[in-house]
Each structure stands twice: as C-alpha cells, then as structure tokens.
N, C-alpha and C positions, 0 to 999 in steps of 0.2 A: 520319743518325739512329742513335744507339746506345742501349744500355740506360739510360744515365745522362743523355743530352742529346738535345734536339730542336733541330736546326738549321733552325728555321723563323722567319721574320721576324714581329714583333709584328703587323704589318698583316694577314698571312695568318692568324695565329691568331685575330685579332679577327673575321675573316669567318666562320671555323668556329664561333667562340663565338656570333656572332649567329644563324647558321643553326641551331645547336644549341638556343639559347633559343627560337626560333620553332617548331622541330620538336617540342620537348618540350611547348610550350604546346598545339599542335594535338593531341598525343597525350593530354594530361591532359583537355582539354575534350571530345574525342570519346569517350573512355572514360566520362567522367562522364555525358554525354548518353545514351549507350547504356544505362548502368546505370539512369538515371532513367526512360528510356522503357520499360524492362521492368516497372517498378513503377507508372508513372502514364501515363495516356493523353495528358493535356494538358501536354506539355513544350515549352517555348519554347527551341529550340537557340540562337538569337541572344542571348537574355537570359543564358543560362548561359555562353556564350562570353565575353560582356562581363564578367560578374561574375568568372569565373575569370581572365580576362586582366588585369583591374585589380588583383586581389589578387596574382597572379603577378608582375606587373611591379613593383608597390610593394615586394614582398618582395625582389626582385632588386636594385632600386635601393638599398634600405636596407642589404642585406648587402654589396653591392659597395662602397658608399661608406664604410661602417664599417670595411672592410678597409684603407682608405688614410687614414682620418680622423686628423688630427694629423701627417701626414707631408708631405714636400715633393712627394709625388706625388698630392696631393689632387685634382688636375685630370684625372687619366688617364681617368676614366669619363664625362667631359662628353659625348662623342659618344653614349655609351650612354644618357645622360639625355635627349639630344635624340631618340634613337630611341624611348625610352619614351613621351614625351609625344605624338609623332607616331603611335605605335602605338595608344594609347588614344583619341586624338581623331580621327584620319583613318581608321584601319582598324576599330577597334571602335565608332567613332561614339558614344563616351560623352558624354552631354550634361550637363556640370557647369555649375552657375551660378557666376558670379564669386566669390561669397563661399565656396562650397564648395571651389573650387580654391585660394582664398586660405588657407583653413584647412589644406589638405593641404600647401601650400608652407611655411607657418609651422611645421607639425609636423615637416616634413623638416629645416628650418633649425635647429630646436631639437635634433633628434637629431644633426645634423651640427655643432652648436656654432658656428653662423655668424651668429647674430642680431645680434651687435655689430659685424659687419664691413660697412662701407658698400657696398663693391663686390658683396657677396653679395646685398644688396637690389636692386641694379641688375640682377644676373644673374637674380634671382627675377622681377623685372618683365618682363624679356625672355622668360623661360620662360612667364610668364603670357600674354604676347602671342602666342607661338608656338602655344600651345594653341588660342586662339580664332581665329587666322589659319587654322590647319589645319581647324578645325571649319567655318569659313566656306567655304573652297574645296571641302570635301567636300559641303556642302549645295548648292553651286552647280556641281557637276561637269558636264562636257559628255558628249555621246554619244561623242566621240572620245577614246580612251584616250591618244593622244599629247598632246592638249591638257591632259588631266588631269595627265599626267606633267610637262608644262612648268610648270603652276601649282604643282604639288607641289614641283618642284625649285627654282623661283624663291623660294618662301616659305622652304624649307629653307635655301637659301644665304644669304638676307638675315638670317635669325635666327641662323644658325650663325656668320656673320661678327661679328654683334653680341655673341654670347655668348663667342666666342673672343677678341674684343677686350677684354672684361671680364676674362677669365682671364689674358690676357697681362700686364695691369698688376697684377693681384693676385698672380700667381706669378712675375712678371718673366721671362716666356718670350721667346725670340727671335722676330723676325718670320718667320724661316724655319720655326720649329717651328709657329707659328700657321698659316702658309700651308699647311703640310702637313696639319695637323689639319682645316682647313676643306675642303681637297681630299678628305681621307679621309671627312669627314662626307658629302660629296656621293656618294662611292662607297658608303658605308655605307647611305645612304638609298635609293640606286638599287637596290641588292640587295634591300632590304626591300620596295620597291615591286613589283619584278618577282616576287620569291618569293611574297609574300602574295597578289598578284593571281592568280598561277598556282594557288596552293592554293585560293583562293576560286572560281576558274573550275572547278577539278576538283570542288570540293564542290557547286557549283551543278549540274554535270552529273550527279553522283551523286544529288543530291536529285531531279532531274528523272526519272532512271531509276527511282529508288525510287517516285516518285509514279505513273509510268506502269505500274509492276509491280503496285502495290497498289490503284490507283483506276480506276474505270470512267470512260472519257473522256466519255461522254454525260451520265450522271447525277451525276458528281462524288462518288459514294459509293464505299465500299470494294468491291472486286471479289471474285470467287470465290477467287482465289489468297490474298488477305488473309483471307477467311473460313476457308479450309481451315487456315491456320496458326493463326489465333486460336481456332478451334473445337477443334482438337487440344489446344492448351495449356489451354483452359478445361475440357475434358473430363477431362484428366489431373489437373488441380488439384482439380476438384470431387470426383473419386473419392478422391484421396489425402487431402484435408482433410475429406471427408464433408460437403460443403455442397451446397445445391440448385443445379441448373443447368437452365434451361428454354430451349427455342428455339421460335421462331415462323417458319414458312414461309408465304409467301403469294404468290398470283398475281393479276395484274390480270385481271378477268373479261372474257371476249369480246375479248381484245386483238387477235386476228386480224381480227375484225369491224371494229375501229377502223382498222386498217391498210387493209383492203380497201375500206372505205366512205369514209374521209376522207383516206387517203394515208399513206405512211410518215413524212412530216414531222409529221403529226398524231400518229402513234404515238410519235415521238421526243418531241414536246411533252408527251404524257401521261406517258411514262416519267420524264422529267426533273422534271416538276412533282410527280408522286406522290412521288418520292425527296426533293425539296426540302421538301414539306409534312411528310412523316414525319420527316425529319431535324430539322426545326424543332420538331416536337412531342416528339421524344425528348429534346431538350435541356431542355425544361421538365419532363419526367418524371424523367429521370436523365441527367446529362451523360456518364456512363460508358457508356451504351447506344450501340451503333453499328449502322447499317443497312448491309447488304451486298446488292449485286446479284449473285445467284448463277446467273442464267440470263437468257434473253431478257426475259421479263416477270416473272420470279420473283425475290423478295427474301427475305432472312432477317434476323432479329434474334436475337442471343444475349443472354439474360437471366441474367447471372452472379449467383449467390447469390439468385435469385428462385425461389419455389415456383410451382407451376402456377397456384394461386389468385391470387397476386400478379401474375404475368405476364398472366394472363387478363384482368384488369381493364384493363390498358394495351392489350392486343391489341384488345379490344372498342372502346376509345376511339379507337384508330387507325383501325379499320375504319369506325366511324361517321363520323369526321372526313372520310375519303375519300368515303364515300357522300354526305355532305351538301355536299361541295365542288362549286362550279360550275366546270366546265372549258369554256373557250371557245377555239375555234381557227378562224381564217379566217371569222369571223362565224357559226360554228355551235356549238351546245351539244352537248357530249359527256357522256353519263352514264357515270360510272366507279364501280366497286365492286371489292372484293377478296374472294377466298376464302382462308381460312387454316387451317393446322393447327398446334396447339400441344401440346407434350408436354415432360415433365421427365425427368431422369436417374433411372433405376431400378436396383435392385440386380442385376437380370438382364442389364443392358447390359454386354457384354464390351468393346466399343469404341465410338467415336463414331459409327460407321456404323449401329449398332443404334438409337441415339437419333435420328439423322437420318432413317433409313428410317421410323421410326414417325411422325415429324412429317410426312414426305412422304405417308404413307398417310392421315393425318388431313386433309391438304390436299386430296387427291384425293377423299376422302369428301365434303368440303364442295362440291367442284366437281360431283360426280355427283348430289348431292341438292339442286340448285337454285342453287348459287353464292351470293355475297353473304352468307356466313356463316362461322363459325369452329367447327371441331371440336377439342375439348380432351379429353385423357385424362390 
C-alpha cells in the first residue's frame, strides 16, 4: 500500500465495505435510540432499528446502483442487493405485503431505467421470491443456530444462483465469473449471518444487564438505582425550568406482620401484587408516571410537573384502591393498606435530598399516627 494505491483485491474490499455498512447502521440506530430515550419513556428500540434499517438500506441501494447505471458494470452490486433484501427480511424482520414490496421493486426499476428489459422483470420476480422465502424461514426458525444457518444458506444459494443466471445472460458474463459471484455471495451472506447474530447476542446481553440494573426482580418495577438517577434528573430539570415536582413515598402497613403470620412467600405475593395494581392504575392516570421500589416494602412515585394538589388526588386514589383490594393467599384473606408521604419541590430545597427527606418525614408521620393514611404538605 502506498499513498496513491491500495493493493487489495476487490473481494477483500467488499468484505470491509459490508462490515462498514453494518457497523455504521448499528451506530446510527443506537445513537437515535439513546437520543429518543432521553426525551420519551415509551421508546420501541426494535421498531426504530427497523425503520432506520429500511431507510438506510434503500438509500444505499439507490446510491450504489445509480453510480453504475448505464455502464457495462451495472451488475457489480447484485450481491449487495441480495444482502439488502436478506437484511431487511431476515434480520430486521420487516413484514411487507406482496403489493408493498411490488411497489418498491417497480420504483427501483424506474429509477434504474430497467422497466423495458425483460430479464430485469425475471430478476425482480426472483428478488420478490427471495424476500418471502427469507421471511418464511425466519418465522419458522429452530432452537439450533446451526439448523437456522443451514436454512439461511440453502435459500441464499438457490436464489443467488437464479439471480446470477439472469445476470449472466443479460450482461453476457462468463460461467467462471458467475460461479465466482455465487461463491462470493455465499461468503458474503455467511459473514452477515455471523456478524449480525454476534451483535444481536451482545445487544441482548446488554439489554438483560440493563434490565437487571434498573428493575426489581420480584415486583418487575424500577428499583432504587433507577429511582436515584431519574429523581436527580427530574429535580435538576424542575429547578432549572421552574416547574412543579412532587414525590410520593409509601410503605405497606404491618408488612412484617404479614411475613411473620403468613410466611415470606405471602409477603412476596403482597409486594408483587401491590406493585402490579399500582402500575396498572398509573397507566390510566398518566402513562409517564413510574413506580419505583426503593426499599423492602417501600415504594416511590415521581410526579413530574404535578403540583401537590394534583398529585394528592392520585395518591389518595391509589391508597384507596389498595385498601379496597382483596388479597388472597393460600386460602387466606390478607388486609393490606399503605401509609404515604407526599411533598413538592420548594424554593428552600438545595438538593433532591431535602425534598426526599421531607417526603420521608411525612411518611413516618402517617405511620406514627395510625397508618392507612397520607400526610401531605
């Protein structure tokens, strides 16, 4: 390699091109997901990855094909086109209807000026078949990754041979050139399979670690670590923007008595069901509200942009709902109620600890004065 020349075979550069395309896609989609997650709670990473992937691949196909359109090298990106349809159908699992895919293929043929070429229609039909064959084997994948790879490879080879046979007659390529391209298509798609599955495995592992870091295993609600991060951000934002911020701390009354009388499994039942019921109610009140388990039987709700009065109505409704709910475990009825403390951000609060401490004091006031009540200031 010198300053002016790269002594690298096209096959090797194609591999680096493919890996670069995939890596840049993961970079774009992950950055966009993180950006949206900072501004919205309900972000669907899979949907975002699919949308970004489809737009990204379509732009790449159009740009690369236009670069060779009208030349004798119009066939050089066929393997990339095969990769594109496999990527969106098998890995992104994009569910297009036949007419939707047909419109996309016709639009591409129009851009590529191949609507009047008979062999292009045959190529388009093969491309159409490849998409739905890949969609089918993805939906019917096996527990064994090796069997999945065999299905994936077989479908890829069958359609690659059909597509390259079409290209051979259209561009009058030699059999040797076609054989090499089919072989390289197999190599290309194998790298894609291994690379993307490795990335997805890593992403799944990271997602699992993120979940266990931020969620309580028993109740499936956010844990203290998640609360601490969210509360710090909410406090800073409320102070900066001068908007209301209210928090509600509550305990399950006489929870030790539940454990001692009915057993720890009964205690787990009560915790998980209280969390489930309140989470369900919060979704009807305001989908942006989140329940946190911040201690053994202690939970917290952050009411962003809520005054004390606004939050108090919801807090009372939550407490009443738990009080009225029938809890049954192992054939026994268990009476459950909660004690709560509610307070809002005040000008004298220097940091989030001041706000939290005041809510905690209100909670313990409720507990010392009979329980099953809410103290609000």
